[in-house]
Structure formats: structure tokens, C-alpha cells
Phi, psi and omega in degrees: 000317182297318178298322180295318178295316177299317179301316179297317178299319178300316181296326180278328186272318182280114179288132172211148182235069185246112169211176187297335183270341186282159176274130180279165177296148175293140181246147171286173178299317179293319178295320177298318180300318180287302188288322186260317183269003176063040179276181178227132178284160182298137179306137179065012181265341186281145183289345181259005180301304179249053183239122187224051175271163181275124180167212181224153177252130182239163179292131180295329184277321187231000179070017178284132178297135184238310185223148172260151183297332179288354175261358182274141178215162181271104181269350183061027181269340183101000177226153174302136184232136180228147177256005178202139174266167167287125189313125176079008184261345182237131179265130177261118188294324176211091187289355178276345181276157174287333184229110186228145176290144174238140179227162173290132179299322185286307187252355180065018176295140180290128181254320184160227184218153170260128180239133182244153173087012182273346177059034174288323180227173178299330181286343173056036174214153181222116170276107182264109192243142175285130178303323182294346178271355188239156164234148180253134176246111181295150180303321180300321180290322177298317181294327178295332182281350184283000000 
């Protein structure tokens, strides 16, 4: 219940203007490779791999909230890993597979993959996300927006 309330607050507090008509954020060549061309950044190269501050992760392309920091865990995979998305913010391309592509619901930017059955957490799923697809909003900044 608490995560659901926090998820709702994140959606209300973090301003984003992402819809099909809006202009998306400018991307670097590397970010374009990940989000548009469905690439993967080099293992252990992303700034959010070993990053554990309190806040939220949003889409680099459209600023849509995707993950909360309390869902992040160290999978030792070389990419940021989460065991839960903010409800309805991440699209799973084929949820019946053990390994499925995940995209931002708003802009359809490629984020990474959902992997099931690895038993890292009780939820037994891992959203394996490219750091270049994300921006981090610290909790202090979210509170300042209220």
C-alpha cells in the first residue's frame, strides 16, 4: 500500500510533459543508440549501476517516472536493476517470456529488459535497465517541488 501511495505521489510531484504531441528531450548519440535503436550500454559503464540514493528514476527521453529507488537492488549484473516498476509506467513487450524487452509507456523508448526466475529478490523479477535511458531525481528535489 505504501509503495502505491508513493508511486501516486511521484506521478503528481515530478513534472513531465510527455505525450505523443510533445517535443521530447534532446538525446546524445549514445542515448539515441539505447532509447531509439534499442542498444545496450557496456556492462558496468553506467552511472546508476552502483548508485543507491533515495529518489526516483525517470525516462531520459520524456521525463516520465519509471522506478523508485526502494525497488533498486544490486544484482551484480553491471546494469541498474529494479524488482518493481511504478505501476503502469513500463511496457513489457512479451510478458510470457523469461527475457522480455521493456520500454517507456509514454515515448516507447527502449529501457532494457525484464528477466524472470533469477531469484535475486522475493518478486523474482529484474528490470535490467540501461543507465543512459534514465535520469535520477533525488528525494530532496521531489520534496522541493511540493
